[in-house]
Biotite code that builds the C-alpha atoms (Angstrom):
import biotite.structure as struc

atoms = struc.array([
    struc.Atom([119.579, 48.227, 187.774], chain_id="A", res_id=1, res_name="UNK", atom_name="CA", element="C"),
    struc.Atom([117.720, 48.409, 191.669], chain_id="A", res_id=2, res_name="UNK", atom_name="CA", element="C"),
    struc.Atom([115.249, 46.548, 190.237], chain_id="A", res_id=3, res_name="UNK", atom_name="CA", element="C"),
    struc.Atom([117.486, 43.592, 189.740], chain_id="A", res_id=4, res_name="UNK", atom_name="CA", element="C"),
    struc.Atom([119.401, 44.297, 192.880], chain_id="A", res_id=5, res_name="UNK", atom_name="CA", element="C"),
    struc.Atom([116.179, 44.162, 193.833], chain_id="A", res_id=6, res_name="UNK", atom_name="CA", element="C"),
    struc.Atom([114.513, 40.584, 191.997], chain_id="A", res_id=7, res_name="UNK", atom_name="CA", element="C"),
    struc.Atom([117.953, 39.153, 192.918], chain_id="A", res_id=8, res_name="UNK", atom_name="CA", element="C"),
    struc.Atom([117.842, 39.915, 196.903], chain_id="A", res_id=9, res_name="UNK", atom_name="CA", element="C"),
    struc.Atom([114.193, 38.175, 197.050], chain_id="A", res_id=10, res_name="UNK", atom_name="CA", element="C"),
    struc.Atom([115.427, 35.290, 195.016], chain_id="A", res_id=11, res_name="UNK", atom_name="CA", element="C"),
    struc.Atom([118.008, 34.414, 197.869], chain_id="A", res_id=12, res_name="UNK", atom_name="CA", element="C"),
    struc.Atom([115.408, 34.904, 200.302], chain_id="A", res_id=13, res_name="UNK", atom_name="CA", element="C"),
    struc.Atom([113.285, 32.348, 198.951], chain_id="A", res_id=14, res_name="UNK", atom_name="CA", element="C"),
    struc.Atom([116.094, 29.763, 198.137], chain_id="A", res_id=15, res_name="UNK", atom_name="CA", element="C"),
    struc.Atom([116.631, 29.930, 201.789], chain_id="A", res_id=16, res_name="UNK", atom_name="CA", element="C"),
    struc.Atom([113.174, 29.956, 203.084], chain_id="A", res_id=17, res_name="UNK", atom_name="CA", element="C"),
    struc.Atom([111.825, 26.523, 200.995], chain_id="A", res_id=18, res_name="UNK", atom_name="CA", element="C"),
    struc.Atom([115.870, 25.296, 201.986], chain_id="A", res_id=19, res_name="UNK", atom_name="CA", element="C"),
    struc.Atom([114.483, 26.195, 205.454], chain_id="A", res_id=20, res_name="UNK", atom_name="CA", element="C"),
    struc.Atom([110.812, 24.731, 205.016], chain_id="A", res_id=21, res_name="UNK", atom_name="CA", element="C"),
    struc.Atom([112.480, 21.048, 203.528], chain_id="A", res_id=22, res_name="UNK", atom_name="CA", element="C"),
    struc.Atom([114.639, 20.712, 206.667], chain_id="A", res_id=23, res_name="UNK", atom_name="CA", element="C"),
    struc.Atom([112.063, 21.344, 209.048], chain_id="A", res_id=24, res_name="UNK", atom_name="CA", element="C"),
    struc.Atom([109.053, 19.367, 206.912], chain_id="A", res_id=25, res_name="UNK", atom_name="CA", element="C"),
    struc.Atom([112.132, 16.320, 207.175], chain_id="A", res_id=26, res_name="UNK", atom_name="CA", element="C"),
    struc.Atom([112.848, 16.348, 210.959], chain_id="A", res_id=27, res_name="UNK", atom_name="CA", element="C"),
    struc.Atom([108.512, 17.370, 211.392], chain_id="A", res_id=28, res_name="UNK", atom_name="CA", element="C"),
    struc.Atom([108.682, 13.424, 208.707], chain_id="A", res_id=29, res_name="UNK", atom_name="CA", element="C"),
    struc.Atom([111.320, 12.548, 211.272], chain_id="A", res_id=30, res_name="UNK", atom_name="CA", element="C"),
    struc.Atom([109.764, 12.877, 214.381], chain_id="A", res_id=31, res_name="UNK", atom_name="CA", element="C"),
    struc.Atom([106.706, 11.396, 213.027], chain_id="A", res_id=32, res_name="UNK", atom_name="CA", element="C"),
    struc.Atom([108.262, 8.379, 212.515], chain_id="A", res_id=33, res_name="UNK", atom_name="CA", element="C"),
    struc.Atom([109.434, 8.027, 215.067], chain_id="A", res_id=34, res_name="UNK", atom_name="CA", element="C"),
    struc.Atom([105.782, 8.430, 217.569], chain_id="A", res_id=35, res_name="UNK", atom_name="CA", element="C"),
    struc.Atom([104.886, 5.555, 214.304], chain_id="A", res_id=36, res_name="UNK", atom_name="CA", element="C"),
    struc.Atom([107.889, 3.352, 215.607], chain_id="A", res_id=37, res_name="UNK", atom_name="CA", element="C"),
    struc.Atom([106.772, 3.542, 219.479], chain_id="A", res_id=38, res_name="UNK", atom_name="CA", element="C"),
    struc.Atom([103.314, 3.699, 218.567], chain_id="A", res_id=39, res_name="UNK", atom_name="CA", element="C"),
    struc.Atom([103.972, -0.449, 217.727], chain_id="A", res_id=40, res_name="UNK", atom_name="CA", element="C"),
    struc.Atom([104.446, -0.603, 221.187], chain_id="A", res_id=41, res_name="UNK", atom_name="CA", element="C"),
    struc.Atom([102.271, 1.226, 223.165], chain_id="A", res_id=42, res_name="UNK", atom_name="CA", element="C"),
    struc.Atom([99.035, 1.355, 220.339], chain_id="A", res_id=43, res_name="UNK", atom_name="CA", element="C"),
    struc.Atom([99.646, 4.491, 220.107], chain_id="A", res_id=44, res_name="UNK", atom_name="CA", element="C"),
    struc.Atom([99.358, 3.742, 215.533], chain_id="A", res_id=45, res_name="UNK", atom_name="CA", element="C"),
    struc.Atom([95.416, 4.650, 216.007], chain_id="A", res_id=46, res_name="UNK", atom_name="CA", element="C"),
    struc.Atom([95.091, 7.919, 217.554], chain_id="A", res_id=47, res_name="UNK", atom_name="CA", element="C"),
    struc.Atom([97.806, 8.880, 215.328], chain_id="A", res_id=48, res_name="UNK", atom_name="CA", element="C"),
    struc.Atom([95.982, 7.282, 211.686], chain_id="A", res_id=49, res_name="UNK", atom_name="CA", element="C"),
    struc.Atom([93.389, 9.436, 213.717], chain_id="A", res_id=50, res_name="UNK", atom_name="CA", element="C"),
    struc.Atom([94.980, 12.928, 214.686], chain_id="A", res_id=51, res_name="UNK", atom_name="CA", element="C"),
    struc.Atom([96.479, 12.938, 210.836], chain_id="A", res_id=52, res_name="UNK", atom_name="CA", element="C"),
])
């Protein structure tokens, strides 16, 4: 019984972690996309390409 409860808690934490990762990677992607768009105007795209 205790093991089942523990497993449920672990699964809950893992699902939350995955949600957080997806959310933050999406924010990260949005930020880089914005930087890339700005780079078109400032000639910054090459710097971004070299960084990635």
